[in-house]
Z-matrix of the N, CA and C atoms (Angstrom, degrees):
N
C 1 1.409
C 2 1.515 1 113.40
N 3 1.329 2 115.94 1 -40.11
C 4 1.468 3 116.95 2 178.52
C 5 1.521 4 112.56 3 -63.80
N 6 1.302 5 116.65 4 -31.76
C 7 1.486 6 121.37 5 176.16
C 8 1.504 7 109.22 6 -62.40
N 9 1.330 8 118.11 7 -44.30
C 10 1.501 9 121.41 8 178.07
C 11 1.540 10 110.50 9 -56.42
N 12 1.329 11 116.38 10 -48.51
C 13 1.466 12 120.80 11 -178.10
C 14 1.536 13 109.55 12 -64.50
N 15 1.295 14 117.95 13 -39.61
C 16 1.464 15 121.78 14 179.51
C 17 1.498 16 110.87 15 -64.14
N 18 1.324 17 118.51 16 -42.61
C 19 1.462 18 122.33 17 -179.60
C 20 1.526 19 109.78 18 -63.25
N 21 1.342 20 117.67 19 -42.64
C 22 1.440 21 120.29 20 179.41
C 23 1.530 22 111.74 21 -65.56
N 24 1.315 23 115.88 22 -41.53
C 25 1.431 24 121.27 23 -178.13
C 26 1.534 25 112.33 24 -65.17
N 27 1.338 26 115.33 25 -32.11
C 28 1.510 27 120.98 26 -176.44
C 29 1.515 28 113.63 27 -95.17
N 30 1.321 29 117.73 28 -7.43
C 31 1.464 30 121.94 29 -178.36
C 32 1.524 31 110.87 30 -69.22
N 33 1.377 32 114.80 31 135.65
C 34 1.455 33 119.88 32 177.85
C 35 1.535 34 110.63 33 -77.89
N 36 1.313 35 118.01 34 -9.85
C 37 1.452 36 121.90 35 -177.01
C 38 1.550 37 112.16 36 -95.76
N 39 1.321 38 118.49 37 -18.08
C 40 1.458 39 122.96 38 -173.64
C 41 1.554 40 111.41 39 -94.36
N 42 1.319 41 114.56 40 123.33
C 43 1.463 42 118.98 41 175.57
C 44 1.520 43 110.60 42 -77.45
N 45 1.342 44 114.95 43 -50.27
C 46 1.507 45 120.58 44 179.99
C 47 1.534 46 107.05 45 -162.13
N 48 1.315 47 114.39 46 164.23
C 49 1.451 48 117.27 47 177.48
C 50 1.536 49 108.66 48 -147.30
N 51 1.349 50 112.23 49 159.40
C 52 1.449 51 119.79 50 -175.95
C 53 1.515 52 108.57 51 -135.94
N 54 1.339 53 117.25 52 133.34
C 55 1.449 54 122.54 53 176.92
C 56 1.558 55 106.28 54 -80.58
N 57 1.293 56 115.60 55 118.72
C 58 1.471 57 120.82 56 -177.90
C 59 1.560 58 111.65 57 -89.79
N 60 1.327 59 113.72 58 -32.83
C 61 1.444 60 119.81 59 -178.37
C 62 1.517 61 109.59 60 -156.35
N 63 1.355 62 116.21 61 144.56
C 64 1.468 63 119.58 62 176.55
C 65 1.527 64 105.13 63 -153.93
N 66 1.356 65 111.99 64 132.68
C 67 1.443 66 121.29 65 174.68
C 68 1.517 67 106.81 66 -137.46
N 69 1.317 68 117.32 67 142.86
C 70 1.446 69 120.09 68 179.40
C 71 1.521 70 108.50 69 -145.26
N 72 1.310 71 113.55 70 147.77
C 73 1.476 72 120.41 71 174.76
C 74 1.510 73 105.88 72 -133.23
N 75 1.315 74 114.16 73 -167.67
C 76 1.459 75 119.74 74 -176.58
C 77 1.556 76 109.84 75 -65.02
N 78 1.304 77 117.75 76 -34.51
C 79 1.474 78 120.36 77 -174.59
C 80 1.521 79 113.99 78 -128.74
N 81 1.323 80 118.06 79 20.67
C 82 1.478 81 118.09 80 179.86
C 83 1.534 82 109.13 81 -154.43
N 84 1.310 83 114.05 82 164.58
C 85 1.494 84 120.17 83 165.09
C 86 1.526 85 108.32 84 -148.34
N 87 1.319 86 113.37 85 152.49
C 88 1.453 87 122.63 86 172.42
C 89 1.499 88 107.66 87 -128.34
N 90 1.346 89 114.76 88 132.47
C 91 1.432 90 121.25 89 -173.36
C 92 1.534 91 108.91 90 -136.57
N 93 1.328 92 117.12 91 130.12
C 94 1.440 93 121.92 92 174.07
C 95 1.539 94 108.52 93 -129.13
N 96 1.333 95 116.13 94 126.94
C 97 1.459 96 122.21 95 -173.15
C 98 1.511 97 109.05 96 -134.78
N 99 1.299 98 116.21 97 145.69
C 100 1.464 99 124.14 98 167.95
C 101 1.540 100 108.39 99 -113.23
N 102 1.339 101 115.15 100 124.64
C 103 1.450 102 119.19 101 179.65
C 104 1.505 103 110.18 102 -118.79
N 105 1.340 104 117.25 103 131.47
C 106 1.476 105 121.55 104 174.37
C 107 1.482 106 108.34 105 -88.50
N 108 1.358 107 113.31 106 125.95
C 109 1.466 108 120.43 107 -178.25
C 110 1.523 109 107.64 108 -95.73
N 111 1.315 110 115.22 109 152.38
C 112 1.459 111 121.10 110 -171.66
C 113 1.533 112 115.53 111 -64.07
N 114 1.322 113 119.09 112 -16.60
C 115 1.482 114 121.09 113 176.39
C 116 1.514 115 110.88 114 -97.03
N 117 1.373 116 116.39 115 25.22
C 118 1.460 117 123.13 116 178.71
C 119 1.550 118 113.01 117 63.20
N 120 1.312 119 117.52 118 34.26
C 121 1.419 120 123.59 119 170.92
C 122 1.532 121 106.89 120 -109.27
N 123 1.340 122 117.66 121 176.43
C 124 1.458 123 121.86 122 179.41
C 125 1.496 124 110.67 123 -131.87
N 126 1.292 125 115.35 124 147.92
C 127 1.450 126 123.64 125 176.42
C 128 1.519 127 107.98 126 -122.37
N 129 1.354 128 117.93 127 117.90
C 130 1.455 129 122.47 128 177.76
C 131 1.526 130 105.84 129 -101.26
N 132 1.307 131 116.62 130 129.33
C 133 1.466 132 123.09 131 -177.54
C 134 1.497 133 109.03 132 -118.78
N 135 1.323 134 113.46 133 130.86
C 136 1.485 135 119.73 134 170.85
C 137 1.513 136 107.95 135 -130.02
N 138 1.285 137 115.64 136 128.26
C 139 1.471 138 120.97 137 177.81
C 140 1.518 139 108.78 138 -134.10
N 141 1.283 140 117.15 139 131.95
C 142 1.429 141 123.31 140 170.25
C 143 1.523 142 107.42 141 -124.75
N 144 1.296 143 116.89 142 115.41
C 145 1.469 144 120.01 143 -178.29
C 146 1.526 145 109.38 144 -125.39
N 147 1.313 146 113.20 145 131.42
C 148 1.463 147 119.07 146 176.96
C 149 1.502 148 107.89 147 -139.95
N 150 1.296 149 115.12 148 -178.24
C 151 1.461 150 120.71 149 178.43
C 152 1.515 151 109.44 150 -64.40
N 153 1.331 152 118.43 151 -33.93
C 154 1.452 153 122.22 152 -172.70
C 155 1.520 154 114.56 153 -100.83
N 156 1.324 155 117.97 154 -22.82
C 157 1.482 156 117.63 155 -176.11
C 158 1.530 157 111.99 156 -149.40
N 159 1.334 158 112.93 157 158.31
C 160 1.438 159 121.54 158 174.33
C 161 1.511 160 107.16 159 -132.43
N 162 1.305 161 115.84 160 124.37
C 163 1.469 162 121.28 161 177.10
C 164 1.534 163 106.06 162 -126.02
N 165 1.347 164 112.08 163 141.26
C 166 1.488 165 116.20 164 -178.87
C 167 1.506 166 109.39 165 -148.29
N 168 1.320 167 114.84 166 157.19
C 169 1.438 168 125.08 167 170.79
C 170 1.491 169 107.94 168 -150.56
N 171 1.317 170 117.19 169 124.31
C 172 1.496 171 122.98 170 176.98
C 173 1.532 172 104.18 171 -120.07
N 174 1.294 173 116.26 172 107.97
C 175 1.455 174 123.66 173 -173.99
C 176 1.514 175 110.49 174 -111.52
N 177 1.335 176 114.30 175 109.88
C 178 1.462 177 120.55 176 -178.50
C 179 1.533 178 108.77 177 -103.02
N 180 1.329 179 115.61 178 126.93
C 181 1.486 180 117.75 179 -172.67
C 182 1.529 181 110.06 180 -141.30
N 183 1.333 182 113.66 181 161.17
C 184 1.468 183 120.52 182 170.72
C 185 1.517 184 107.75 183 -69.18
N 186 1.303 185 119.03 184 162.63
C 187 1.474 186 119.50 185 -179.43
C 188 1.511 187 112.43 186 -69.43
N 189 1.345 188 119.14 187 -12.64
C 190 1.493 189 121.33 188 175.41
C 191 1.540 190 110.35 189 -89.57
N 192 1.353 191 118.35 190 3.14
C 193 1.444 192 123.14 191 177.05
C 194 1.540 193 114.75 192 96.47
N 195 1.359 194 118.36 193 -3.96
C 196 1.442 195 120.50 194 177.86
C 197 1.524 196 113.90 195 -70.36
N 198 1.322 197 116.63 196 124.76
C 199 1.432 198 121.48 197 -178.20
C 200 1.534 199 112.76 198 -59.38
N 201 1.303 200 116.65 199 136.03
C 202 1.455 201 122.05 200 168.45
C 203 1.552 202 108.16 201 -100.09
N 204 1.349 203 112.94 202 -61.31
C 205 1.468 204 119.24 203 178.14
C 206 1.542 205 108.66 204 -151.94
N 207 1.316 206 117.13 205 141.53
C 208 1.452 207 121.60 206 173.51
C 209 1.552 208 108.21 207 -129.63
N 210 1.309 209 113.98 208 128.60
C 211 1.445 210 120.76 209 175.76
C 212 1.527 211 106.86 210 -107.53
N 213 1.317 212 117.66 211 134.48
C 214 1.473 213 118.59 212 176.71
C 215 1.514 214 109.43 213 -158.55
N 216 1.331 215 114.25 214 170.26
C 217 1.463 216 120.21 215 179.44
C 218 1.538 217 111.50 216 -125.32
N 219 1.324 218 116.36 217 25.76
C 220 1.476 219 120.60 218 174.50
C 221 1.535 220 105.65 219 -65.97
N 222 1.300 221 120.57 220 131.95
C 223 1.463 222 123.79 221 -175.00
C 224 1.515 223 114.70 222 -75.89
N 225 1.293 224 119.24 223 52.18
C 226 1.477 225 121.77 224 -177.96
C 227 1.548 226 113.68 225 -117.40
N 228 1.327 227 118.11 226 2.55
C 229 1.417 228 120.96 227 178.14
C 230 1.520 229 111.15 228 -126.17
N 231 1.333 230 117.22 229 129.25
C 232 1.452 231 120.87 230 -179.51
C 233 1.534 232 109.40 231 -93.34
N 234 1.295 233 115.63 232 93.63
C 235 1.467 234 121.52 233 176.82
C 236 1.510 235 109.37 234 -127.39
N 237 1.315 236 116.29 235 170.66
C 238 1.456 237 123.11 236 -175.34
C 239 1.553 238 111.98 237 -56.55
N 240 1.326 239 115.47 238 -34.17
C 241 1.480 240 120.38 239 -176.03
C 242 1.542 241 112.20 240 -98.54
N 243 1.344 242 116.14 241 19.74
C 244 1.466 243 121.00 242 -178.14
C 245 1.502 244 112.55 243 -41.31
N 246 1.311 245 120.02 244 134.07
C 247 1.477 246 126.48 245 2.87
C 248 1.506 247 115.36 246 -88.39
N 249 1.341 248 117.66 247 -0.39
C 250 1.446 249 122.54 248 -175.93
C 251 1.552 250 109.80 249 -74.22
N 252 1.351 251 116.30 250 129.71
C 253 1.410 252 121.54 251 -178.51
C 254 1.537 253 111.25 252 -158.71
N 255 1.331 254 115.66 253 168.21
C 256 1.486 255 118.14 254 174.31
C 257 1.506 256 110.92 255 -133.12
N 258 1.320 257 115.99 256 148.74
C 259 1.435 258 124.68 257 179.25
C 260 1.531 259 108.63 258 -110.45
N 261 1.321 260 115.97 259 142.77
C 262 1.469 261 121.65 260 175.10
C 263 1.525 262 110.13 261 -114.04
N 264 1.328 263 116.42 262 166.24
C 265 1.458 264 120.37 263 -175.71
C 266 1.537 265 114.16 264 -61.73
N 267 1.310 266 117.10 265 -24.03
C 268 1.465 267 121.79 266 -179.25
C 269 1.529 268 112.60 267 -83.91
N 270 1.325 269 117.00 268 2.32
C 271 1.458 270 121.10 269 179.91
C 272 1.502 271 115.25 270 94.42
N 273 1.345 272 116.13 271 -8.97
C 274 1.481 273 121.38 272 178.59
C 275 1.515 274 109.22 273 -65.79
N 276 1.360 275 114.09 274 139.32
C 277 1.447 276 123.76 275 174.01
C 278 1.510 277 108.25 276 -123.00
N 279 1.329 278 117.29 277 127.23
C 280 1.459 279 120.06 278 -178.70
C 281 1.520 280 108.63 279 -135.37
N 282 1.384 281 114.19 280 169.26
C 283 1.431 282 118.63 281 178.99
C 284 1.581 283 109.48 282 -65.00
N 285 1.321 284 112.89 283 157.56
C 286 1.473 285 118.50 284 -178.41
C 287 1.540 286 109.96 285 -135.78
N 288 1.308 287 111.21 286 130.04
C 289 1.485 288 118.77 287 174.18
C 290 1.544 289 110.13 288 -102.68
N 291 1.311 290 114.59 289 -5.90
C 292 1.485 291 121.37 290 177.20
C 293 1.508 292 106.53 291 -90.89
N 294 1.319 293 118.69 292 93.89
C 295 1.446 294 121.64 293 -178.31
C 296 1.514 295 115.79 294 -116.76
N 297 1.306 296 115.89 295 5.05
C 298 1.464 297 121.42 296 175.41
C 299 1.491 298 109.45 297 -127.62
N 300 1.316 299 118.19 298 151.74
C 301 1.449 300 122.83 299 -178.29
C 302 1.529 301 111.49 300 -55.64
N 303 1.276 302 118.33 301 -38.25
C 304 1.438 303 121.64 302 -179.56
C 305 1.568 304 111.24 303 -54.41
N 306 1.294 305 115.59 304 -45.30
C 307 1.510 306 120.73 305 176.22
C 308 1.511 307 113.18 306 -67.04
N 309 1.331 308 115.02 307 -38.65
C 310 1.494 309 119.34 308 178.77
C 311 1.534 310 109.70 309 -62.39
N 312 1.303 311 115.74 310 -48.09
C 313 1.470 312 119.08 311 -179.50
C 314 1.528 313 111.36 312 -63.16
N 315 1.325 314 118.42 313 -37.09
C 316 1.451 315 120.42 314 177.88
C 317 1.489 316 111.10 315 -65.46
N 318 1.318 317 115.98 316 -40.47
C 319 1.497 318 122.81 317 174.91
C 320 1.537 319 110.96 318 -57.71
N 321 1.326 320 116.54 319 -48.32
C 322 1.463 321 121.39 320 -179.81
C 323 1.520 322 110.49 321 -64.64
N 324 1.345 323 117.42 322 -43.23
C 325 1.434 324 121.62 323 177.12
C 326 1.525 325 110.66 324 -59.29
N 327 1.341 326 120.02 325 -40.97
C 328 1.406 327 122.82 326 177.35
C 329 1.509 328 111.98 327 -64.06
N 330 1.331 329 117.11 328 -41.28
C 331 1.467 330 122.45 329 179.92
C 332 1.527 331 109.73 330 -64.27
N 333 1.330 332 116.38 331 -33.76
C 334 1.487 333 120.20 332 -179.15
C 335 1.522 334 111.60 333 -86.61
N 336 1.298 335 116.33 334 -9.04
C 337 1.504 336 119.80 335 -177.33
C 338 1.509 337 113.05 336 70.80
N 339 1.343 338 114.21 337 30.64
C 340 1.456 339 120.24 338 -179.39
C 341 1.544 340 107.70 339 -87.09
N 342 1.294 341 116.50 340 129.68
C 343 1.485 342 119.67 341 -179.77
C 344 1.517 343 109.37 342 -81.75
N 345 1.294 344 115.91 343 142.78
C 346 1.458 345 123.00 344 -179.15
C 347 1.497 346 112.69 345 -68.53
């Protein structure tokens, strides 16, 4: 969880972020965050990490709610990188090699033309 916060804090694409929900136990945590991106878009982050499983969803959208890209590992799409995949605004679903927030933020920074 601390790594997630550190990545957001150090990202050149993120203006600010807010923790919407956080739960933790001895062997798990759940984190939900809304991040404002510098081009007036939003990134919603959900991570559930435990000893036995990791679930994530990184939902990047326009400020009016229109999807740009969503990365997740819900097992509902049969792609080469199953269960990891990404959704685009046109309904297309493709394999995803960006399965950590660090890669997602780098992707967004590249899209924005932000230098590292």
